[in-house]
Structure formats: structure tokens, C-alpha cells
DRENKEDO-181326 format. One record per residue: x, y, z of N, C-alpha, C in turn; residue in three letters. Coordinates in steps of 0.02 Angstrom, whole numbers, padded with zeros to 5 digits, always signed. Layout:
// DRENKEDO-181326
XYZXYZXYZALA/...
// end
This chain:
// DRENKEDO-181326
-00179+00287+01634-00139+00227+01678-00177+00165+01679MET/-00118+00085+01690-00134+00039+01667-00167+00016+01745LEU/-00243-00047+01714-00256-00049+01760-00232-00114+01770ARG/-00229-00143+01829-00203-00224+01827-00255-00267+01902TRP/-00270-00322+01879-00284-00346+01948-00261-00329+01999PRO/-00189-00329+02040-00169-00315+02092-00175-00233+02103CYS/-00192-00188+02058-00171-00135+02092-00161-00078+02006GLY/-00133-00036+02016-00127+00018+01972-00060+00021+01965GLU/-00022+00021+01896+00034+00036+01879+00055+00089+01818ALA/+00091+00154+01849+00094+00179+01813+00170+00170+01761ARG/+00154+00198+01699+00202+00165+01609+00228+00251+01607VAL/+00277+00253+01593+00306+00321+01545+00275+00321+01490ARG/+00304+00405+01463+00275+00375+01399+00341+00370+01370LYS/+00366+00304+01292+00407+00277+01270+00439+00345+01230PRO/+00513+00317+01234+00566+00405+01240+00572+00374+01165THR/+00610+00396+01098+00660+00369+01052+00728+00380+01066LEU/+00773+00315+01097+00827+00331+01107+00897+00321+01045VAL/+00879+00314+00988+00924+00300+00928+00884+00269+00882LYS/+00909+00281+00821+00872+00273+00758+00908+00287+00693ALA/+00917+00261+00639+00972+00260+00587+00914+00237+00528HIS/+00937+00287+00494+00889+00259+00421+00945+00253+00366VAL/+00918+00176+00335+00948+00161+00289+00921+00171+00227VAL/+00954+00190+00171+00930+00179+00122+00962+00156+00049LYS/+00927+00102+00039+00954+00064-00008+00948+00053-00074GLU/+00983+00113-00125+00978+00131-00168+00945+00068-00246GLN/+00972+00003-00212+00971-00052-00250+00898-00064-00243ARG/+00862-00028-00199+00784-00080-00177+00751-00068-00232ALA/+00764-00009-00245+00673+00047-00295+00709+00040-00380THR/+00676-00008-00421+00686-00014-00452+00640-00019-00525PHE/+00637+00006-00591+00566+00041-00615+00594+00030-00701SER/+00579+00009-00724+00593+00032-00804+00543+00038-00859ARG/+00533+00125-00831+00487+00169-00892+00498+00166-00965PRO/+00518+00137-00962+00533+00114-01037+00479+00095-01079ARG/+00472+00043-01019+00404-00040-01052+00344-00005-01003GLU/+00329-00005-01068+00209-00010-01038+00220-00076-00977PRO/+00199-00029-00937+00166-00043-00855+00085-00058-00897LYS/+00068-00133-00861-00036-00122-00885-00034-00097-00823PRO/-00126-00052-00800-00159-00042-00793-00185-00086-00728SER/-00205-00076-00653-00222-00133-00625-00284-00137-00629PRO/-00334-00075-00653-00392-00077-00668-00422-00116-00755THR/-00353-00111-00805-00343-00162-00842-00409-00231-00838LEU/-00449-00199-00881-00513-00278-00868-00488-00326-00945ASN/-00468-00365-00984-00458-00367-01029-00502-00442-01050PRO/-00523-00468-00997-00566-00528-00963-00610-00502-00912ALA/-00664-00501-00928-00714-00497-00877-00709-00502-00774SER/-00666-00575-00790-00647-00597-00731-00570-00579-00697ASN/-00542-00533-00736-00485-00569-00713-00424-00467-00707VAL/-00392-00464-00658-00374-00389-00635-00282-00383-00619PHE/-00273-00368-00616-00197-00388-00612-00213-00314-00556LEU/-00143-00354-00514-00107-00308-00455-00043-00341-00440ALA/+00001-00280-00404+00086-00298-00410+00128-00221-00392GLY/+00185-00209-00403+00244-00175-00386+00239-00149-00479ASP/+00235-00224-00528+00262-00197-00579+00202-00156-00623TRP/+00135-00148-00592+00086-00111-00626+00086-00040-00646THR/+00048-00012-00677+00040+00058-00673+00003+00091-00630ARG/+00051+00123-00565+00009+00153-00516+00027+00232-00504THR/+00080+00234-00536+00104+00306-00533+00140+00305-00504GLY/+00192+00252-00441+00238+00258-00381+00268+00211-00427TRP/+00369+00189-00374+00386+00155-00418+00363+00089-00392PRO/+00406+00039-00431+00406-00040-00391+00423-00079-00336ALA/+00367-00045-00289+00417-00044-00200+00344-00068-00182THR/+00360-00067-00129+00324-00138-00072+00249-00077-00087MET/+00264+00014-00066+00195+00025-00078+00145+00002-00133GLU/+00201+00050-00184+00144+00024-00276+00136-00020-00265GLY/+00142-00089-00239+00093-00137-00246+00051-00148-00196ALA/+00032-00094-00130+00009-00106-00098-00059-00053-00130VAL/-00021-00018-00169-00075+00040-00195-00104+00007-00268ARG/-00065-00026-00287-00082-00061-00346-00167-00127-00305SER/-00138-00153-00237-00207-00196-00223-00269-00158-00238GLY/-00266-00108-00212-00317-00061-00170-00340-00053-00245TYR/-00305-00022-00282-00339-00017-00353-00342-00034-00421LEU/-00349-00112-00418-00385-00168-00398-00451-00201-00370ALA/-00451-00182-00327-00509-00213-00268-00554-00165-00291THR/-00555-00132-00302-00594-00045-00326-00606-00051-00404GLU/-00567-00104-00429-00590-00113-00512-00638-00183-00481ALA/-00614-00242-00446-00676-00285-00401-00754-00256-00418VAL/-00733-00212-00371-00811-00175-00330-00836-00192-00378ALA/-00827-00135-00438-00846-00088-00506-00884-00155-00510ARG/-00832-00190-00543-00843-00242-00626-00917-00283-00551SER/-00926-00290-00493-00965-00312-00458-01016-00287-00447ALA/-01035-00227-00458-01102-00166-00466-01090-00157-00389GLY/-01036-00162-00345-01040-00108-00302-00973-00058-00298SER/-00950-00009-00344-00906+00034-00339-00917+00081-00276PRO/-00804+00063-00237-00828+00069-00190-00722+00110-00206ALA/-00709+00146-00139-00647+00184-00139-00615+00146-00090ARG/-00561+00114-00095-00510+00075-00051-00481+00109-00054PHE/-00410+00179-00106-00341+00182-00110-00362+00273-00072LEU/-00329+00297-00002-00329+00371-00002-00305+00402-00032LEU/-00306+00433-00047-00270+00515-00084-00201+00520-00057PRO/-00159+00531-00105-00089+00538-00098-00088+00588-00040ASP/-00019+00624-00006+00024+00668+00070+00008+00727+00017LEU/+00009+00771+00038+00016+00837-00009+00092+00857-00015PRO/
// end
């Protein structure tokens, strides 16, 4: 129940009226024959890589890019002497 300055208002639970899933076959692309750099690869002490094109175990998607960013952040934290986990485990 919401509390408004003029009293209480009742709000119904939202219900899904209509949904449509769009799967675009061309949206995900990957070049498996080419080796991808790892986000944790550190050829120079202050260079870390992130992006959908890095080796994360996921395809080149937005989710893969986010995963790569988490892995790179963990590598930066390790390099700074403060190891931390940011990447959550995959769902079963």
C-alpha cells in the first residue's frame, strides 16, 4: 500500500498482457577460428582488455562484454594488490 500526502491509495499488482520474443540470428556473431585475447591478459603492467571480442567463454554479445568487464576489473584489483570477485557464477 502506498502512502500519499492525501491518504492511502491501493495499487493492483501488474499483469503481463502481451509479450513477444524476437530472436535476431545476425545479432550474435563470433569468429571461433581466431584466438581471442583474455580479459586478464596483462602484457604490460597497466593494460587490461575488456569487450565482447575477448575470450570470456560467452559469444560476442552485450552479456559477453559485461562478463569481460567484470573479469578485467578482477584483474585490475589483483594487480593493485586487492583481489576481489565481481563476476557472479553462471546459472546452472
